[in-house]
C-alpha positions as CSV (number, residue, x, y, z in Angstrom):
1,M,3.4,-36.4,-15.7
2,T,5.9,-33.9,-16.9
3,V,6.9,-33.5,-20.5
4,H,10.1,-35.4,-19.8
5,D,8.2,-38.2,-18.1
6,R,5.8,-38.5,-21.1
7,N,8.7,-38.9,-23.3
8,R,10.1,-41.7,-21.2
9,A,6.6,-43.1,-20.6
10,T,7.2,-43.2,-16.8
11,A,5.0,-41.9,-14.1
12,P,6.2,-39.3,-11.7
13,P,7.3,-40.6,-8.3
14,S,4.4,-40.9,-5.9
15,R,4.4,-38.7,-2.8
16,P,5.2,-40.5,0.4
17,P,2.3,-40.7,2.8
18,H,3.8,-38.3,5.2
19,A,4.2,-35.5,2.6
20,A,0.8,-34.0,3.2
21,A,1.5,-33.9,7.0
22,T,4.9,-32.3,6.3
23,S,3.2,-29.7,4.1
24,V,0.8,-28.8,6.8
25,V,3.6,-28.4,9.3
26,L,5.7,-26.2,7.0
27,Q,2.7,-23.9,6.5
28,Q,2.5,-23.3,10.2
29,I,6.1,-22.1,10.5
30,P,6.2,-18.4,10.7
31,V,7.8,-16.6,7.9
32,P,9.8,-13.5,8.9
33,P,8.8,-10.3,7.2
34,S,10.8,-9.1,4.3
35,L,13.6,-6.5,4.8
36,A,11.4,-3.9,3.2
37,A,8.5,-4.7,5.6
38,Q,11.0,-4.5,8.5
39,L,12.2,-1.1,7.3
40,L,8.7,0.3,7.1
41,T,7.8,-1.2,10.5
42,A,10.9,0.3,12.1
43,A,10.1,3.7,10.7
44,A,6.5,3.3,12.0
45,D,7.9,2.4,15.5
46,H,9.9,5.6,15.6
47,L,7.0,7.8,14.4
48,T,4.8,6.2,17.1
49,K,7.3,6.8,19.9
50,V,8.3,10.4,19.1
51,K,5.4,12.9,19.1
52,P,2.8,10.7,17.3
53,D,0.2,13.6,17.4
54,A,2.6,16.1,15.6
55,E,2.5,16.7,11.9
56,L,5.0,14.7,9.9
57,T,7.5,17.0,8.3
58,P,10.0,16.1,5.6
59,A,12.8,16.3,8.1
60,G,10.8,14.0,10.5
61,W,10.3,11.5,7.7
62,G,13.9,11.6,6.8
63,R,15.0,11.0,10.4
64,A,12.5,8.1,10.9
65,L,13.7,6.5,7.7
66,A,17.4,6.9,8.5
67,L,16.9,5.4,12.0
68,A,14.9,2.6,10.5
69,D,17.6,2.0,7.9
70,A,20.3,1.8,10.6
71,R,18.2,-0.4,12.8
72,T,17.1,-2.8,10.0
73,L,19.6,-2.9,7.2
74,T,23.0,-2.5,9.0
75,G,25.1,-5.6,8.2
76,Y,23.5,-6.5,4.9
77,P,25.4,-6.1,1.6
78,Q,24.8,-2.7,0.0
79,A,22.8,-4.2,-2.9
80,V,20.5,-6.1,-0.5
81,A,19.9,-2.9,1.6
82,Q,19.3,-0.8,-1.5
83,H,16.8,-3.3,-2.9
84,A,14.9,-3.4,0.4
85,G,14.8,0.4,0.5
86,R,13.5,0.7,-3.0
87,R,10.8,-1.9,-2.4
88,A,9.7,0.0,0.8
89,M,9.6,3.3,-1.0
90,A,7.8,1.9,-4.0
91,A,5.0,0.7,-1.6
92,L,4.2,4.2,-0.5
93,T,1.2,5.5,-2.4
94,S,0.7,9.0,-3.8
95,E,-2.4,9.3,-1.6
96,M,-0.2,9.0,1.5
97,W,2.1,11.8,0.3
98,A,-0.7,14.1,-0.8
99,S,-2.6,14.2,2.5
100,A,-1.3,16.0,5.6
101,R,-1.1,13.4,8.4
102,T,0.3,13.2,11.8
103,R,3.2,11.0,12.6
104,G,0.9,8.5,14.3
105,E,-1.3,8.3,11.2
106,W,1.7,7.8,9.0
107,A,2.8,5.0,11.3
108,L,-0.5,3.3,10.9
109,C,-0.2,3.5,7.1
110,L,3.3,2.2,7.1
111,R,2.3,-0.8,9.2
112,K,-0.5,-1.5,6.9
113,I,1.6,-1.4,3.7
114,A,4.4,-3.4,5.4
115,G,2.2,-6.5,5.0
116,S,2.3,-6.1,1.2
117,V,6.0,-5.9,0.6
């Protein structure tokens, strides 16, 4: 019982018998990835398609991010797009920045962290 129910001395309403089945069905519905995850995945897609074995330069990263932003966040209000961008950038670890990696290796890292945002 909730605090309010204890005060009124009533029991909470019982769950209908189909509630458990409904819960199972709802758990099976795929949840789309967050906008931040979509942004990281789109950047990874670009890095994979264009010279994946080349070293990732700051210019290459900027281009991948700009293309991903245009592909993913166009049409959303500015505040929503900025929030997604901040979340995506916050997910990047200092270890990723410190090591020299190819565009393909960066793409793998981006896909991995996309699952956490």
